[in-house]
N, C-alpha and C positions, 0 to 999 in steps of 0.2 A: 096190680096197679097199672094204669094206662101209661104207655110210653108215647112221646110226641117227637115228631121229626120236623125239620125245616122244609116246608113245601117247595120253596124256590130251589133249594139245593137238590132236592129229590128230582124235580122236573129237569133241572140242568143235567144231573147225572144220567137220567134216562135219555135225554136228547143226545148227550155225548155217546152213549152206548149205541143209540140208533144210527148215528153217523158212522160208527165203526162197523156196524152190522151190514149185512147185504140182504136184499130181497124181502121176502115175507117177514122175516124177523124184525127188520127195520120198521116196517109198517105197523106191526103189532106193538113194538116198544113205543113208537110215537103215539099210538092210540092210548096206551096206558098213561103216558105223560099228560095227554090232553084230558083224560078222565080224572087224574089227580088234581089238575088245575081247577076242575069244576067242583071238587069236594069242598064244602065250607070249612073254614078254619075254626079251631077251638080257641077260646079265650083263656090262655094260660100265661103264667109268668114263671120265671126261674125261681127255684127255691134258694133263699139266702140263708146260709148256716152261720150262726153266731154263738156267743156265750155271754153270760153275765160276768161283769168285772166288779169285784168287791172293793169299794173305797170306804170301808168303815173307819170312822173316827170315834173318839169318846163321845162327842156331842151327837153324832148321827149314826145310830146302829143299823139302819136299814137302807142305806144308799147303794143301789146297784145300777150299773151302766151297761147298756147294750154295746157290744164290741162292733156292731155294724153301723149304728146311727149315732152312738155316743150319748143318747138321751137317758135321763135318770128315771128310775121308778123306785118306789119305796116298798120294801118287803119287810114286814114287821118281825121283830125278834121272836124266836121260838119256831119259826116256820122251817121245816126240814128242807134241805137243798132240793130234793125231788119235788117238793110241793110248790116251788116257784113257778112263775109263768113259763109255759112251754113255748110261747111266742111273744116277741116284743110287742107291747100294745102300741108302740109308736110307729115302727116300720114294718112289722109283720115277720121279722126274721125268725127262723126256726131255732129255738134254744135247746131242743132236746138233744141229749148226749147220744152219740152213736154207740150202738151195742155191738 
């Protein structure tokens, strides 16, 4: 799985290291920082982890709420817990249990 870093923080860290360095190493580190600035960024978003909250009543057997956005979905009776949505259809939160 790909890992992503904060481009601004990376460049700032390299610039700080370059200031502390002397001579050729400083020039090389600055060159690396400028190269990183030219790399296009990926379109990513943080993963939101959540879980389904069961608010069953006698009248409504399938009401489940996302712990992240609070919106309701209906999961019909007889569906096994693992067969529920892996992601909230409203906010996209990851509902899969950690293993």
